[in-house]
matplotlib code that plots the C-alpha trace (Angstrom):
import matplotlib.pyplot as plt

x = [-69.4, -66.5, -68.6, -70.4, -70.0, -69.2, -69.8, -66.9, -64.0, -62.7, -61.8, -58.2, -59.1, -60.6, -59.9, -59.4, -56.8, -54.6, -51.7, -51.4, -50.0, -46.2, -44.9, -44.2, -47.5, -49.3, -52.7, -52.3, -49.7, -52.2, -54.6, -56.8, -57.8, -60.0, -60.7, -61.0, -64.7, -63.7, -60.3, -58.9, -56.6, -56.4, -54.9, -53.6, -52.1, -49.9, -47.9, -44.7, -45.9, -46.4, -49.3, -49.3, -51.2, -52.0, -54.0, -57.4, -58.1, -54.9, -55.3, -51.8, -49.1, -46.2, -48.2, -46.3, -47.1, -45.8, -45.3, -45.4, -43.7, -44.3, -46.1, -43.9, -46.0, -48.6, -51.0, -54.4, -56.8, -57.0, -60.1, -60.8, -62.5, -64.0, -64.4, -68.0, -69.2, -69.1, -65.5, -64.6, -66.1, -64.2, -60.9, -61.5, -62.3, -59.0, -57.1, -56.0, -57.8, -60.3, -59.0, -59.8, -58.0, -56.7, -56.9, -54.6, -54.2, -51.2, -51.7, -48.8, -48.0, -51.7, -51.5, -54.0, -52.3, -54.2, -52.9, -53.9, -54.8, -55.2, -57.1, -56.2, -58.7, -59.0, -58.9, -60.7, -63.3, -64.4, -67.5, -68.3, -67.9, -70.8, -73.1, -71.8, -72.8, -76.4, -78.1, -76.4, -76.8, -79.0, -81.1, -82.0, -85.6, -84.8, -87.1, -90.0, -89.7, -90.3, -87.8, -87.0, -83.7, -83.0, -81.8, -78.4, -77.9, -76.7, -79.8, -77.9, -74.7, -73.5, -73.3, -69.9, -68.8, -70.4, -68.0, -68.8, -67.1, -63.8, -62.3, -59.8, -56.2, -53.3, -53.8, -57.5, -57.1, -56.1, -52.8, -54.3, -55.5, -58.8, -59.4, -56.6, -57.9, -61.3, -60.2, -60.8, -60.9, -64.4, -65.6, -66.9, -64.7, -66.5, -70.2, -71.4, -69.9, -66.4, -63.7, -61.8, -64.8, -64.7, -67.2, -65.6, -62.1, -63.1, -64.7, -61.7, -59.1, -61.0, -63.8, -63.5, -64.3, -67.4, -68.3, -67.9, -70.4, -72.9, -72.7, -73.0, -76.2, -77.4, -76.6, -78.3, -81.5, -81.3, -80.8, -83.8, -85.9, -84.8, -85.2, -88.8, -88.1, -88.7, -91.6, -90.2, -93.5, -93.2, -92.8, -90.3, -88.1, -88.2, -87.4, -84.5, -83.0, -83.2, -81.6, -78.8, -78.1, -77.9, -75.7, -73.3, -73.1, -72.3, -69.7, -68.0, -68.0, -66.5, -63.9, -62.7, -61.5, -58.8, -55.2, -53.2, -50.4, -48.4, -48.0, -49.9, -47.9, -45.9, -46.9, -50.6, -50.4, -48.9, -48.8, -50.7, -51.4, -50.7, -53.0, -51.1, -48.1, -46.0, -46.1, -47.0, -43.4, -41.5, -40.9, -39.3, -39.9, -41.8, -40.2, -40.6, -38.0, -36.4, -39.2, -42.0, -43.0, -43.9, -41.3, -42.1, -42.3, -44.9, -44.7, -41.5, -41.6, -40.1, -42.7, -42.7, -46.2, -47.2, -50.3, -51.4, -51.5, -52.5, -49.5, -47.1, -43.7, -42.2, -38.7, -38.9, -35.4, -36.3, -37.5, -38.6, -40.4, -38.8, -38.1, -36.1, -35.6, -33.3, -33.2, -30.0, -29.4, -29.9, -33.5, -33.1, -31.5, -33.1, -31.7, -34.0, -33.2, -35.2, -36.0, -34.7, -31.9, -29.3, -30.9, -30.1, -29.6, -30.5, -29.6, -31.9, -33.0, -36.5, -37.1, -36.1, -36.4, -33.0, -30.7, -27.4, -26.0, -26.9, -25.2, -25.4, -23.5, -22.9, -26.2, -28.5, -32.3, -32.9, -31.8, -33.7, -32.1, -30.4, -28.9, -26.9, -24.3, -25.0, -22.8, -24.4, -21.1, -21.5, -24.4, -24.8, -26.9, -28.0, -28.9, -31.4, -28.9, -28.6, -25.7, -27.4, -24.3, -23.4, -21.9, -20.6, -20.6, -19.1, -22.2, -21.0, -18.1, -20.1, -17.5, -17.9, -15.1, -16.1, -18.2, -18.7, -21.1, -23.9, -25.9, -27.8, -30.6, -33.0, -32.0, -34.9, -33.4, -30.3, -29.0, -25.6, -23.8, -21.2, -19.2, -17.4, -20.0, -23.5, -26.0, -27.8, -30.7, -32.8, -34.3, -32.5, -29.6, -28.2, -24.8, -22.6, -20.6, -17.3, -15.8, -12.1, -10.5, -12.3, -13.5, -16.3, -16.3, -19.1, -19.7, -22.9, -25.0, -25.1, -28.7, -27.8, -26.9, -24.8, -27.6, -30.1, -31.5, -32.0, -33.4, -35.2, -33.8, -36.5, -37.1, -35.5, -37.4, -35.6, -33.0, -31.8, -29.4, -30.4, -27.7, -25.0, -26.4, -28.2, -31.9, -33.6, -37.3, -38.5, -41.2, -42.8, -43.2, -40.3, -37.5, -34.0, -31.6, -27.9, -24.9, -22.0, -22.9, -24.6, -28.3, -28.9, -32.6, -36.0, -38.7, -42.3, -44.7, -46.0, -48.0, -47.4, -44.4, -42.4, -42.5, -41.2, -38.3, -37.3, -34.2, -33.9, -31.0, -32.5, -35.5, -36.9, -40.2, -41.6, -44.7, -46.2, -48.5, -51.5, -51.3, -49.7, -46.9, -44.5, -41.9, -38.7, -36.2, -34.5, -33.5, -36.3, -39.4, -41.7, -42.7, -46.1, -48.1, -50.6, -53.2, -53.8, -56.0, -55.4, -53.6, -50.0, -47.5, -44.8, -43.1, -42.9, -41.3, -41.8, -42.3, -39.4, -40.1, -43.9, -45.8, -47.9, -46.0, -47.0, -46.1, -46.1, -47.3, -47.4, -49.6, -49.7, -53.1, -51.4, -52.5, -50.3, -51.4, -50.5, -51.1, -51.2, -50.7, -52.5, -51.7, -49.1, -50.1, -48.8, -51.6, -53.5, -56.0, -56.8, -60.5, -59.7, -59.7, -55.9, -55.1, -56.2, -55.6, -55.5, -55.4, -53.0, -53.1, -55.0, -54.7, -55.4, -53.2, -53.3, -52.3, -53.5, -55.7, -57.8, -61.3, -62.0, -65.0, -65.3, -68.4, -70.6, -71.1, -68.7, -64.9, -65.0, -64.1, -64.5, -62.0, -62.1, -59.2, -58.0, -57.9, -61.8, -62.6, -64.7, -63.4, -64.6, -62.1, -62.3, -59.9, -60.4, -60.1, -57.4, -58.6, -60.7, -64.3, -65.6, -64.6, -66.8, -65.7, -67.0, -65.8, -64.1, -61.7, -63.2, -61.8, -64.6, -66.8, -69.1, -71.3, -74.8, -75.4, -77.0, -74.2, -76.5, -75.5, -72.2, -72.1, -69.2, -68.0, -66.4, -63.5, -59.9, -56.8, -53.5, -52.4, -54.3, -57.2, -60.8, -62.4, -65.6, -67.6, -66.2, -68.8, -71.0, -72.4, -73.6, -75.1, -74.5, -76.4, -74.5, -76.0, -75.5, -76.2, -76.3, -74.7, -71.7, -70.9, -72.1, -71.8, -72.1, -74.9, -73.4, -76.3, -76.4, -79.7, -79.1, -77.0, -76.7, -74.5, -75.0, -71.3, -68.8, -65.6, -64.4, -65.9, -63.5, -65.7, -69.0, -70.8, -74.2, -75.9, -76.1, -79.8, -79.0, -81.6, -79.2, -76.1, -73.6, -71.2, -68.1, -66.3]
y = [-17.1, -15.4, -14.4, -17.8, -19.9, -23.5, -26.3, -28.2, -27.4, -29.9, -27.7, -27.0, -23.5, -20.6, -17.7, -19.8, -22.1, -19.7, -20.2, -24.0, -23.4, -23.2, -20.2, -22.3, -24.1, -24.5, -25.4, -29.2, -29.7, -30.1, -33.0, -33.0, -30.8, -31.4, -29.1, -30.8, -30.5, -29.8, -28.1, -25.2, -27.6, -28.2, -31.3, -31.5, -34.2, -33.3, -34.6, -34.5, -37.5, -35.3, -35.0, -31.4, -29.7, -26.0, -23.6, -22.8, -20.4, -20.4, -17.3, -15.8, -16.8, -18.9, -20.0, -22.2, -26.0, -29.3, -32.1, -35.9, -38.5, -42.1, -42.3, -42.9, -41.3, -38.6, -38.4, -38.5, -38.0, -37.0, -37.2, -36.8, -39.7, -38.6, -40.6, -41.3, -38.9, -41.5, -42.4, -38.8, -38.1, -41.1, -39.9, -36.4, -37.8, -39.8, -36.6, -37.8, -35.2, -35.8, -38.4, -38.5, -39.9, -38.6, -41.1, -40.6, -42.6, -43.0, -43.1, -45.2, -47.0, -48.1, -47.8, -46.3, -44.5, -44.1, -41.2, -40.6, -37.0, -35.8, -32.6, -30.4, -30.1, -26.4, -26.7, -24.1, -26.6, -28.0, -25.9, -27.1, -30.7, -30.0, -29.2, -32.1, -34.5, -33.1, -35.0, -38.3, -38.4, -35.8, -34.9, -38.1, -37.0, -33.5, -33.7, -34.9, -31.8, -29.7, -27.1, -25.3, -23.5, -20.4, -21.1, -19.6, -21.8, -25.4, -27.6, -30.7, -31.1, -33.6, -30.7, -30.1, -33.5, -33.9, -33.8, -31.3, -31.1, -32.9, -33.2, -35.9, -35.0, -33.8, -35.6, -34.7, -31.0, -28.7, -27.0, -23.6, -21.4, -19.6, -19.0, -16.6, -13.2, -14.8, -15.6, -12.6, -11.8, -11.3, -7.8, -7.3, -9.3, -7.7, -8.1, -5.4, -2.4, -1.1, -3.7, -2.0, -1.8, -3.6, -6.2, -6.9, -6.9, -9.5, -11.6, -11.3, -12.2, -14.5, -15.7, -19.3, -18.4, -16.5, -19.5, -21.8, -19.7, -19.6, -23.4, -24.0, -22.1, -23.9, -27.3, -26.4, -25.6, -28.8, -30.8, -29.1, -30.1, -33.7, -34.0, -32.6, -29.5, -27.3, -27.6, -28.2, -26.8, -23.5, -20.7, -19.0, -22.1, -22.5, -18.8, -18.8, -22.0, -20.7, -17.4, -19.1, -21.5, -18.7, -16.6, -19.4, -20.2, -16.6, -16.6, -19.7, -18.0, -14.8, -16.7, -18.6, -15.2, -15.0, -14.9, -17.5, -18.4, -20.6, -24.2, -26.9, -29.0, -31.8, -34.2, -33.7, -36.2, -39.7, -42.6, -45.4, -48.0, -48.7, -50.8, -52.3, -54.4, -54.0, -57.3, -56.4, -55.8, -57.1, -60.6, -62.4, -59.3, -60.8, -62.5, -63.2, -61.6, -63.2, -61.7, -63.2, -59.9, -59.8, -57.7, -56.2, -53.0, -50.7, -47.3, -45.6, -47.5, -50.6, -52.2, -54.6, -56.0, -57.4, -59.2, -60.4, -56.9, -55.1, -52.8, -51.6, -50.0, -48.1, -47.5, -44.0, -43.3, -43.8, -40.8, -42.9, -46.1, -49.2, -51.6, -54.5, -56.2, -58.8, -60.3, -60.9, -64.6, -63.8, -62.5, -59.1, -56.8, -55.9, -54.3, -52.3, -50.4, -47.7, -46.4, -42.9, -41.3, -42.0, -44.7, -45.6, -48.9, -48.9, -51.6, -51.4, -53.2, -54.6, -54.5, -51.0, -49.6, -47.8, -47.4, -49.3, -48.3, -46.1, -47.1, -44.9, -43.3, -46.3, -47.4, -45.4, -45.3, -47.9, -51.1, -54.0, -57.0, -57.5, -60.5, -61.0, -63.8, -66.8, -65.3, -61.8, -59.9, -59.0, -57.5, -57.9, -55.4, -55.0, -51.7, -50.5, -48.9, -50.1, -52.5, -53.6, -53.0, -55.2, -54.0, -56.1, -54.2, -54.7, -53.1, -52.8, -50.6, -48.9, -49.8, -51.3, -54.0, -55.2, -54.1, -54.7, -54.5, -57.1, -58.2, -56.0, -58.6, -57.7, -59.5, -61.1, -63.2, -63.5, -66.0, -66.2, -69.4, -68.1, -64.9, -65.3, -66.8, -65.9, -66.8, -64.2, -65.1, -63.1, -62.9, -65.7, -65.5, -67.8, -66.7, -68.0, -65.1, -65.2, -62.3, -62.0, -59.2, -56.0, -57.5, -59.8, -62.6, -64.7, -68.1, -69.1, -72.0, -75.0, -76.1, -79.2, -81.9, -85.0, -87.4, -86.2, -83.5, -80.4, -77.1, -74.4, -70.8, -68.6, -66.0, -67.4, -65.6, -66.6, -68.8, -70.5, -73.1, -76.6, -78.8, -76.7, -76.8, -74.2, -74.3, -72.0, -71.1, -70.8, -69.0, -72.3, -73.5, -75.9, -75.9, -76.5, -78.3, -77.9, -79.9, -77.4, -75.2, -77.8, -78.7, -82.1, -82.5, -80.8, -80.5, -80.4, -79.5, -76.2, -75.4, -71.7, -69.4, -69.9, -66.5, -67.3, -69.5, -69.7, -71.7, -73.4, -75.5, -78.8, -78.0, -75.5, -73.8, -72.6, -70.6, -70.0, -67.7, -69.9, -69.9, -73.2, -73.8, -76.8, -78.2, -79.8, -81.8, -83.6, -82.9, -83.2, -84.2, -82.3, -83.6, -81.9, -79.3, -76.9, -75.2, -72.0, -70.4, -66.8, -65.3, -65.5, -66.3, -63.6, -64.5, -67.4, -67.8, -70.6, -69.7, -70.9, -73.8, -73.7, -77.0, -77.6, -75.9, -72.3, -70.4, -66.7, -66.0, -62.8, -62.7, -60.4, -59.2, -57.5, -60.1, -61.2, -64.6, -67.0, -70.6, -73.4, -76.9, -79.3, -82.5, -82.7, -84.7, -85.1, -82.9, -80.3, -77.5, -74.4, -75.4, -78.8, -79.4, -79.9, -76.3, -73.0, -69.5, -66.3, -62.9, -60.5, -57.7, -56.7, -53.8, -52.4, -54.1, -52.6, -49.4, -46.4, -45.6, -42.5, -42.8, -42.5, -41.6, -41.7, -43.0, -40.2, -41.8, -44.7, -45.1, -46.7, -45.6, -46.8, -46.9, -47.7, -48.2, -49.3, -52.9, -52.9, -53.3, -51.4, -52.0, -51.1, -50.6, -50.1, -47.7, -49.3, -52.9, -52.0, -54.4, -54.7, -55.4, -56.1, -56.2, -56.0, -56.7, -53.8, -55.2, -52.0, -49.2, -46.8, -43.5, -41.8, -43.0, -41.3, -42.3, -40.9, -38.9, -42.0, -44.3, -46.8, -46.2, -45.9, -44.1, -45.2, -43.4, -45.6, -45.2, -44.1, -43.4, -45.2, -44.8, -47.7, -45.9, -45.6, -48.1, -50.0, -48.4, -44.9, -42.4, -45.0, -44.5, -47.2, -46.9, -49.9, -50.7, -51.1, -53.7, -53.1, -55.3, -54.1, -50.8, -52.6, -53.2, -56.6, -56.7, -54.9, -55.9, -57.1, -55.9, -52.1, -50.3, -47.7, -47.7, -44.6, -43.5, -39.9, -39.1, -40.7, -39.7, -41.3, -40.0, -37.9, -36.9, -37.8, -36.5, -36.7, -33.5, -33.1, -34.1, -37.2, -36.3, -35.2, -36.8, -34.5, -36.1, -34.6, -36.2]
z = [29.1, 30.8, 33.9, 34.2, 37.3, 36.7, 39.2, 37.6, 35.4, 32.9, 30.0, 29.0, 27.8, 29.7, 32.0, 35.1, 33.4, 31.4, 33.8, 33.1, 29.6, 29.2, 27.2, 24.1, 24.1, 20.8, 22.2, 22.2, 25.0, 27.9, 27.2, 30.3, 33.2, 36.3, 39.2, 42.6, 43.8, 47.4, 47.2, 45.2, 43.3, 39.6, 38.1, 34.5, 32.3, 29.4, 26.4, 28.5, 30.6, 33.6, 36.0, 37.5, 40.4, 40.3, 42.5, 41.2, 39.6, 37.6, 35.5, 36.0, 33.5, 34.6, 37.7, 40.2, 40.2, 41.4, 38.9, 39.3, 37.1, 36.4, 33.1, 30.1, 27.4, 27.1, 29.9, 28.2, 31.0, 34.7, 36.8, 40.5, 42.4, 45.7, 48.9, 50.0, 52.7, 55.5, 54.6, 54.4, 57.9, 59.3, 57.9, 59.3, 62.7, 62.7, 61.9, 58.5, 56.5, 53.7, 51.3, 47.6, 44.5, 41.3, 38.4, 35.4, 32.2, 30.0, 26.3, 25.1, 28.4, 28.7, 32.5, 35.0, 37.9, 41.2, 43.2, 46.8, 47.6, 51.2, 51.7, 54.7, 57.5, 56.8, 53.1, 51.0, 49.9, 53.3, 53.1, 49.6, 50.9, 53.3, 50.4, 48.4, 51.2, 51.6, 48.9, 49.6, 53.3, 54.9, 51.9, 50.2, 50.0, 48.9, 45.8, 47.9, 50.2, 47.1, 48.2, 45.0, 44.6, 42.7, 39.1, 39.9, 42.9, 42.9, 43.1, 44.1, 46.0, 43.4, 41.0, 42.6, 41.4, 38.0, 35.0, 32.3, 28.9, 29.5, 26.1, 25.0, 24.4, 22.3, 19.0, 19.0, 19.0, 16.1, 16.2, 15.2, 18.0, 17.1, 20.7, 21.1, 22.3, 23.3, 26.9, 29.1, 32.8, 34.2, 33.5, 37.0, 39.5, 42.4, 41.6, 44.0, 45.9, 45.8, 45.7, 48.5, 50.8, 54.0, 53.0, 49.6, 51.1, 53.6, 50.9, 48.7, 51.3, 53.6, 51.4, 52.5, 56.2, 55.1, 53.0, 56.1, 58.0, 55.2, 54.6, 58.3, 58.4, 55.4, 56.9, 60.1, 58.2, 56.3, 59.5, 61.0, 58.1, 58.2, 62.0, 61.8, 64.0, 60.9, 58.5, 55.0, 53.5, 55.3, 52.8, 55.1, 55.3, 51.5, 50.9, 53.4, 52.0, 48.4, 49.5, 51.4, 48.6, 46.1, 48.4, 49.0, 45.2, 44.5, 47.2, 45.8, 42.4, 43.9, 45.9, 42.8, 41.4, 44.0, 42.8, 44.9, 42.6, 45.0, 44.2, 46.2, 48.6, 46.9, 49.7, 48.9, 46.1, 46.4, 43.9, 45.5, 42.8, 39.1, 37.1, 34.2, 33.1, 30.0, 28.1, 24.6, 23.4, 26.4, 27.7, 30.6, 32.8, 35.8, 38.8, 42.5, 44.7, 47.8, 50.0, 47.8, 46.2, 42.5, 40.6, 37.2, 35.3, 33.9, 32.2, 33.6, 36.9, 38.5, 40.7, 43.7, 44.4, 47.8, 46.6, 50.0, 51.5, 48.4, 48.4, 45.7, 46.0, 43.2, 41.7, 40.2, 38.9, 35.2, 33.2, 30.2, 29.4, 31.0, 28.2, 29.7, 33.0, 34.6, 38.1, 40.0, 40.9, 44.6, 43.7, 45.5, 43.0, 39.7, 36.5, 34.3, 31.1, 29.5, 26.1, 25.1, 23.1, 25.7, 27.8, 31.4, 33.1, 36.8, 39.2, 42.3, 45.4, 45.1, 48.8, 49.7, 46.1, 46.3, 43.3, 43.6, 40.2, 37.2, 34.0, 30.9, 28.0, 25.8, 24.3, 22.0, 21.6, 24.3, 26.1, 24.7, 26.6, 30.0, 31.7, 34.9, 34.8, 37.2, 39.9, 39.6, 39.2, 35.6, 33.6, 29.9, 27.9, 24.3, 22.8, 20.2, 17.8, 14.3, 15.2, 18.5, 20.4, 23.4, 26.7, 29.6, 32.9, 36.3, 37.7, 41.3, 40.3, 37.5, 34.9, 31.4, 31.0, 27.4, 24.5, 20.8, 17.9, 17.9, 14.9, 12.5, 12.8, 15.6, 18.8, 20.8, 23.6, 25.8, 28.4, 30.2, 30.7, 33.0, 33.5, 30.1, 27.8, 26.7, 24.0, 21.9, 19.5, 17.1, 13.7, 11.7, 14.2, 16.9, 18.2, 21.0, 22.4, 24.4, 26.4, 25.6, 27.6, 26.5, 23.3, 22.3, 19.8, 18.3, 16.6, 14.9, 16.0, 13.6, 12.7, 10.7, 13.2, 12.7, 13.1, 10.5, 12.9, 10.8, 12.1, 10.2, 9.8, 11.3, 14.1, 17.3, 20.1, 23.3, 24.8, 28.0, 29.4, 30.6, 32.2, 30.6, 27.0, 25.0, 24.4, 21.9, 21.5, 17.9, 16.0, 14.8, 18.4, 18.6, 21.1, 19.7, 22.1, 21.3, 22.2, 22.1, 19.2, 17.2, 17.1, 18.9, 19.3, 18.6, 21.3, 20.0, 22.9, 21.4, 18.4, 18.5, 18.9, 22.1, 23.8, 27.3, 28.7, 32.3, 33.2, 36.6, 37.9, 36.8, 34.5, 32.1, 31.7, 28.3, 27.4, 24.0, 22.0, 22.4, 26.2, 26.9, 29.4, 29.3, 31.7, 30.4, 32.5, 29.7, 26.1, 23.5, 25.7, 27.9, 31.3, 31.2, 29.3, 30.8, 28.6, 30.6, 27.9, 29.2, 26.2, 24.9, 27.7, 28.0, 31.3, 33.7, 37.2, 39.7, 43.3, 45.4, 47.7, 47.0, 47.6, 45.6, 42.7, 42.0, 38.8, 38.3, 34.8, 32.7, 29.6, 26.6, 27.7, 30.7, 33.2, 36.1, 37.3, 40.1, 38.9, 41.5, 40.1, 42.6, 40.7, 37.9, 34.9, 31.4, 30.0, 32.1, 31.6, 33.6, 33.6, 35.3, 39.0, 39.1, 38.4, 40.1, 38.8, 40.8, 39.0, 40.6, 38.0, 34.9, 32.5, 29.0, 26.5, 23.0, 21.3, 23.5, 26.5, 26.6, 28.1, 31.9, 34.0, 37.8, 39.5, 40.9, 44.3, 44.8, 44.8, 41.4, 37.9, 34.3, 31.5, 27.8, 25.4, 22.0, 23.2, 22.7, 26.4, 28.9, 32.4, 35.9, 38.7, 42.5, 44.2, 47.6, 46.5, 44.0, 41.3, 38.2, 39.1, 35.6, 31.9, 28.8, 25.2, 23.2, 19.8, 18.7, 19.8, 22.3, 23.6, 25.5, 28.4, 30.9, 33.9, 34.2, 37.4, 39.0, 38.2, 36.5, 32.9, 31.0, 27.7, 25.4, 22.3, 19.6, 17.3, 17.4, 15.3, 15.5, 11.9, 10.5, 8.8, 9.8, 12.2, 11.4, 14.1, 14.2, 15.5, 17.2, 20.7, 23.0, 26.5, 28.7, 31.9, 35.2, 37.6, 41.3, 44.2, 47.8, 46.8, 45.1, 41.4, 40.2, 36.4, 33.1, 30.8, 27.5, 25.2, 25.1, 26.1, 23.3, 20.1, 18.0, 15.1, 13.9, 13.5, 11.1, 12.8, 16.1, 19.3, 21.3, 24.2, 25.8, 28.8, 30.5, 31.7, 35.5, 35.5, 33.4, 30.7, 28.0, 26.5, 24.8, 22.3, 20.4, 17.5]

ax = plt.figure().add_subplot(projection="3d")
ax.plot(x, y, z, "-o")
ax.set_aspect("equal")
plt.show()
């Protein structure tokens, strides 16, 4: 197949992609590849959490590239999502160039990144874009005209955009390399004539300009057919059309054999939007800043979301997964800590996204907890080493003025009382810490009160201060209220583990595993309880000066919600008329994310993940359009060429043995209305199971009649 011409390229192995592999590669480093249908650009995703752009073809070893960071784990998939022809034309008229998107998925971070890609007006693929547009705009009735193309020519412009054979990723592929020696350069790089002849030299060096002329002639013919000035049934027209189509196809194939080894422009690709929010193993990591933006973290990024204008800004100084976050009392500065051998703590401005301080060198493995003191001058951090070491920084001068060993029990929550005292809780541990010079000292909390109030030793998940006294959230759903260091009262508003606490000057908000939120203004009794019923609550923050009250809520299902309480009552439910909920962000929320497929005609794409969901997204609206519960892990998905069906491959491996539906395939129907996505049909049109291992790749043929599946 070395001389075959492919309308798409999504295979990590082959002659045109030899240069994407680093010298030490073992055949599993690059997880996904996709060639841009209109530009000579190749995108890759690898195990080093990088998205890279190469020139296509990339057959030379050590080819130049530009790389882009943001993901915090292996990039499992990359796919191009093209603008509709009308939108592309409008962009070109505005002088902005043709715009398309690159979609990438992170395996461990479960995030979907939407990268904006601007094609130059004189890009190599402009001519190909003309053919791509023919069937969707000028040639909607091409089949009815019965103009048959040569077998070697593209019979439909969408062939340039159809995916063929994209495989999964690193942990799916064998480490041995049976393909070594099988990848060879085409035997006849110049199909006819001497390669140094004038005609071939022109084609070799300026092939795209020849291609422009050929496609222009082709488009003129098609416009003539559609306008009625040419007879589509004329044998002469049919022969000329077929000959032109074949010639342009051969020219595209010939041109791809050029050897441009320069890297694409870095400015060509820009991170525009991130779908996802890390809430599975992080808590209290969602806040409003002073400008009203929503601040949180996902993958290796700090984010500030302007929900009203659908814009995100990114803090990109971390090179690893962000694990912890704290907001400065003035609600502008943010501290984030990451997870790596020698972790970094960055203090940054959430309005201009600039780094104010970078603190590193003390902690190991990661920074699990962060907290500013009430004045904002000191920052307390807890590490992921065996002793869970504690550091106290004067962050503005970038100096550590106190440190010490923590507790071998895993710490889960931290809260500062003032610049000298803080509370740290964890698994069977409540400790009141005091800063004494450069040292730290701790005293245990007493759970047996003086007035027959007795607490239970358990996992203490988080903590806060209310009216100068400590409050601790417990695994059994209770809140322990202390007086000094001794338990004074027990609050019982929750029936499940208290995952979130947010302290305010005169009240406290708590959220639990069952999805309930409670407000406390006095010791031991809740003012009201709201049953949100959206999954476990991981973070809460009230909107400053909002009337009626508005709560920012993060859930373990990777949702960011804005909850408006119209009428406060002792017991409330999200389904009632007193509470309204707006979804600001959704994302995949369990184990890994692998499967992605872009819509063949619209700026939409589908993803499937280990959280047992199939989700549809819009690149223009920057939101989730629909979600379907598949009931089992899925790692492969594909649209049919018409965009009316979605094939999903079931199964996956995360070290917990075989899944119940490994090897199963379902085909779901996509319902549209007025050219827009409406819903997914829950019941599949087709269900098959011929494989017994999990499905790693799935793809429709360009004509939509055949479904290829790999396990």
